[in-house]
N, C-alpha and C positions, 0 to 999 in steps of 0.2 A: 504494500500500500504506500502511495506517495503522500506524505503528510508535511505540510508547512506549519511550523510553530512560530508564532509571532510573539517575541518576548523571551529573553534568556535568563529571567530571574529565577527565584526558587522554584516556582511552579513549572515554568517552561523547561528549565534544566532537569528537574526531577522527572517530568513526563518524557523528555527525550531519553533519559537514562532507562526508563522502563521499556521504551519502544525500540530503541536503536538495535538491540540484540535480537529482535524478533522478526527478522526478514522484512523490515520496513525501510523505505527510502525517506530519511528525515532531513529537512532543511530548516535551520533556525535563523530568524531575522531579528536583529537588535542593533542599537547604536553603540552599545558598550563593547568596544574592541577587545579589551583584556578578558572580559567574561566569555565572549565568543571563542577566543583563542584557547582558553582553559577547557571549554566544552569540546572543542575540536580535537584537542590533544588527548582527552580522556575517552571520547565516544566516537563511534563510526558515523559521524554526521557531517553534513555540509553546512557552512555558515555564510550569511550575507550581511554586510554592514549597511545599514540605512534605515530610513523611517518605514515602519511596518505598513502604513496605509498608502504609500505612494505606488501608483500603478507600475512605474518602471522597476521599482525594487521587487514587487511581487512577480513581475515578469521574469526578472533575473532568478528568482527563487523557484521558477518552474510552475507558476500558477496555471498555465495553459494545460498542463498535464496532471495537475494535482487531484487527488481523490478527496482530500480533506484539508480545511484550513482551521487551525486552532489559535485564536487570538487571546493571549493572556498577558498583554503588556500591562503596565501600571496605570494606563489611561483608558477609561471606559470609552471615551470619544474616539480614540485611535482604534480600539477594538471594533467599534460599530462601523466606522468608515471603512476599515479593512474588509469587513464582511460584505459591505455594500459594493466595494470595488471588486472583490472576489466573485461576486454574483454577476454584476453588470458587465464587466469586461472579460472575465475568464470562465464564467459559468461553472464554478467549483461546486461539485455535487453536495458536499456536506460542510457546513460552517458552524463552528462552536466558538462562543465568546464568553469571557468572564466579565460580568458587570457587577459593580459594587454599589453604585449610587442608588439609594432607596427611592429617590424621585423617579428614576427610570424604571425601576422594578415595580413601582406602584401601578404603572400603566403598561405592563409588559404585554398583555393580550392585544392591545391596539398597536403598540409600537414595534414589537419584534415579530414580524410576519413577512412573508415573501413580498407583499405589495408595499411594505413600508421599509423597515430595516431588516434585511433578509438574514436573520440568525436562526438556524435550525435548532440549536441546543443552547440554552442559556444557563450559565453556571454562576451562582451567587455564593461566594465563600461565607459571607455573614449568615446567610440562611442555613447553609450546611452545618456550620459550627453551632448555631443556636439550637438546631434540632439535636445535635450530638450532646450538647450540654443539658438540654431538657431531659433526654433519655437517662443521663447519669443521675439527675435529681429523682427521677421516677424509680430508679433501681439503686437504693443505698447499698454501698459496698462493692458495686461493679466498677471495674477498671475501664471497660469498653462495652457498649451495647450497639449492635448493628441489626437492622431489619432486612428481612428477605420476603419475597412474594407479598409485597404490599403490607408487611407487618405481621403476616400470619405466623411466620417463624422468626426466631431471634437467635443470634449467636452472642454469647455473653462471656466476658473474661472476668475472672475473680481470682484473688489471691487466697489460697487455702490457709486457714489459720488453725491454731491448736484447739479452738472450740468447735470446729466443724465435725459433724458426725462421720464424714467420709475420710478424714485425715487418719492415716495409718491403715486404711482399708483398701482392698482391691476394687478396681473399677467395676468388676462383675457384680459386686455386692450392692451397687447403686439400685439395681432393680428390686432387691430384697428390702431396702430401706423405703422405697417408694413404689410399691407394686402397681399403683394406679396411674403412675406418670411415666411416659416414655421419653427418654432423653439420650443423648450420646455425647460422650467426651470426645471432642474433635482433635484436641492437641493439648499437650502439657509442655510448658517451658520451665526447666529446673536449672537455676543459676544461669539463665539466659541461653541454655542449650535446649533444642527441641527434643522431645521424647515421643515416639510413636505410641499412642495409647493402645494397650491390649487388655483383655479381660483380667489378666493377673498382675497388671501394673498397679503398684501401691502408690496412692496419693500421699505426698509428704507435705508438712507444713512449709509455707512460703512458695509452694508451687504456683505458677500462673496457669490456671486451668481454663481452657476454652470449651464451653459446652453449647449444644444446640438443643432447642426444644420448641414446642408450640408456645406462642406468646403467653397464654394463661398459666402455663406451668413453670415459667422462668423463676418466679420467686421461691417456689417449693424446692427447686434444684439448688438455687443459691444458698438456701438455709442448710443444705447438707454439706456444703463446702466450707462454710464459715458461720460463725454465730449470727443469729438473726439480728439485723440492724433495725433500730427504730426509724420510722419514716422521718424524712426531713421536714422541717417546718419553717425555721428561720434562715433566711438567705441574705448574705451581704455580698454586694457586687462592687468591686473597685474598678472604676472606669465607666463613664457614661457615653461611650462612643456608640457606633452602630451595633456592635454585638451586645454590649451591656444593655443598651436601651431595648433591643429586640428581645433579649432574654427576659428582662423585667416585665415587658408588656405581655409576654406569653405565659408567665407564671404568677403574676401578681394577684390573680383571683383565688389561687389555691394556696399561696404561701405568704408569709410575712417577709416582705422584701425591702432592703435598704440599698441605695446606690451612693457611693462616695465618688464625687467628681471634683477635680481641682480647678476647672474653668467655671467662673461664676456665671458667664453668659449661657454656657451649656447647661448649668444647673437650672436656670430659669426656663430654658426650653424643655428640659425633662419634666419639670414640675407641671408644665401645661400638658405634656404628652401623656404622662402616666397618672392614673387616678388612684391607684392603690399602693403606690410605692413611696417610701420616705426618701427624699433626695437630700443628701448632706453635702455641703460645700467644704472641701478640705482635701488633705493628702492621705492616701491609704497607708503610707509608711509612717504616719504620725502616731506614735505609741499612745499619746494621751487621748487622741481622738478615738482610737480603737478601744481603749479601756473604758472611756466615757460611754461608748455605744455598746458596751457589754459584749465584746467580741467572743468572750468565753462561752456565751450562750448560743453562738451561731452554729447551726448544723453544717452549713457549707459557706466557705469564703471563696468567691471567684475573683481572680485577678485578671482583668480583661482589657487593660490598656494596650496601646501600640508599642510600648517600651518593654522589651523582654527583661532588662535588668530591674526596672521598677516593679514589674510583676513578680519576679523572683523574690526581691527583698520584702515586698509587702506580704507575700504569701508566707515566707519564713517567719516574719514577725507575728502574723495572725495565728499561725500554728503554735508558736511558742507561748502565745497569750491564751491559748485554750480552744481555738476554733476546732470543731470536730473533724471536718474534712476540708482539705484545701485543693482547689482545682485551678490550674494556672495556664493561661494562654501563652504559648511560645511561638513566635513568628519564625525563628530560625530553627528548622528541623534538627540541625546538628546538636542543639542544646537539649533536646527533649529527653534523651537517655541520661544526660548528665544530671538533670534535676529531679526526675521522677523516682519515687521510692524512698526518699529521705523524709525531710520535713514536708515536702510537697507530695501529696497523695497521687494526683493525676496531672499530667501535662498534656495539653491539647494543641495540635498544630493545624492551623487553617490551611497551610499548604498541602499537607498530606490528605486532608479531607477533600480539597479541591482536586488533587490528582486522582483520587479514587473515583470521584464523580466523572472526571474526564475519561478515565480508562474504560468506564462502562460503555461509552459511546465510540471508543476507538478499537476495542478488542474485536478480533475476528470471531466467527461462529456466532451463535445467538447468545451472547453474554449480556445479560440485562442488568447486572449489578456487580460492582467491584468495590471491595472495602479494604483499605490499607490497615493492617493489624500490626501490633507491636512496633509502633512508630515507623512503619514502612518496611520492616524486615520480612513480613509475611503478608499473604493476601487471602481473602475469602471471596469466592466467585459464586454467582448464581447463573447457571447456564441452562438453556432450554433445549431439551432433547427433541429432535425431529426425525421423521422417516420411519423406516422399519428395518428388520434384520438384514435386508439386502443392500441398503444404501447408507446405513448408519453404523458407526462402530460402538454405539452405546445402547440403542433401542433394542429390546429383546434380550439383552444380556443382564446377568445378575451383577451386582456391585463387586462381588469377589472375583469376577472374570475380567474386569476392566484393567487395561494395561496402564495403570496410573503411575506417575513418577514416585520414587521412594519418599515415604513420609506423607504423601498427599492422602487425605481421607475424605470420603463422602459422609457428610453429617446427616443430611435429611433430603427427602424429596417432598415437593409440594405438588399434589395432584388435584387440580381444581381447588376446592377449599380445604382439602384434607392434608395435614402435615404427617408424613410417614417418616419416622426415624429409621435411618438406614442400617441394614444388617447385610452380611455377605450374601445372603440368599435373596435379597430384595431385587426384583426385576424392574428395570427401567422401561417405561412406556412412552409412546409418542406424546409430546406435550408436557411431560414432567419438567418441573423446575428443579434442577439438581444443585444442591448447595455443597461446595467443596472447600476444604481448608487446605491451603498451599503454603507450607512453611518456608519454602525457598521460591521467591518470586521469579527466578530464572526458569522455573518449570511451567510457568503460565502458558507460554506459546504451545507447548506439547498438549496441554489440556484443551486449548482453543481448537487445535487441529483435530483432537479426538471428537469434539462435538460438531464438526463441520460435516454436512451431508454430502453424499456422492452425487454425481450428475443425474443418476436415475431418479433422484427426488424431484428434479426441476420439471 
């Protein structure tokens, strides 16, 4: 596939890294020469220096033969104009753009369509991150929660602790603990190394356990892995920017929410926008302010400013002062592994969320969802099986017969509205949504090829 990526920043560079080794022809366009040179030295990609929306630059990048244009520069306007040029002058079949400005997103149905601004897929990092943070609030104790098949099935990561009923037990005993609940342990990471889960694998304290189950059963399985957590009630958000404001607006009816914002004008705007949230003017790294606002009673402290260092310092202070759970926004993905697991409970990267959403539209085969796991080290895929035993490598076969890469596991199938937890003898049917856990993202291309149908299907 010939793909032009506009923007060589964190998102563009990470996306290129995912796709360059998968038999794709990648061209990256940016004005940052050192950044392009670094990517070209590290990856098998072509680079073009220039403005991403200029017709001449797009022509040099091969727009006339491109299959897809992915516009992820730091400017919404450049991304939109580039898609317009890509459609009007080069008729590029698929155009994806990252749009951040809430004003544009509020009228997306009228604005982003073929007759207006021709963007086929719209990616909003703020919306993706807000959804991710909200799921973490709904599942106290979870490190990550991702949805599949429109939310009918969920994959959840938890850290097993000494109070969990399954700690010290074999995975096979999970069925005895919960005879009425069907679930599957998809993967275990022990001291940052993946372990392929088998029936006789013993879960140890501090294991990072990924399991999959139907949405209504998630909390029951979580309670087996760790002590049952009290529901969250009091939420403190440091940073009243786009993400902080979106999160507060989405949860203020169900939780007691406070926002700490250091810009006085922004505080006034937030007080008008939010009806059930207390807006505080101040610095989230101010110890006296946190003590005065009873931070020790907070169930969750979110640090959601645009400054990674400020987020880390405010989070560490809030945790030391007694905040129950601390969740920190980290814009530089390289920092995520460094900060998570100490005083900071969970680190969230907007870039990794954005790349996951982009990959769902770039992957071959009928891959409808891609989620980046463990800060980008692993992936979870939702692929749709098509065809029959004559033209498909998966339809009509049992899961135990699939030629999957080492370590890759099938967690569940979603067949119409039914969630079927996968076992070796489970047979895949046409139309099944197959949810796979891939501990090594380099194996994703093999899985995509596995789900492609033969010519006889057409």
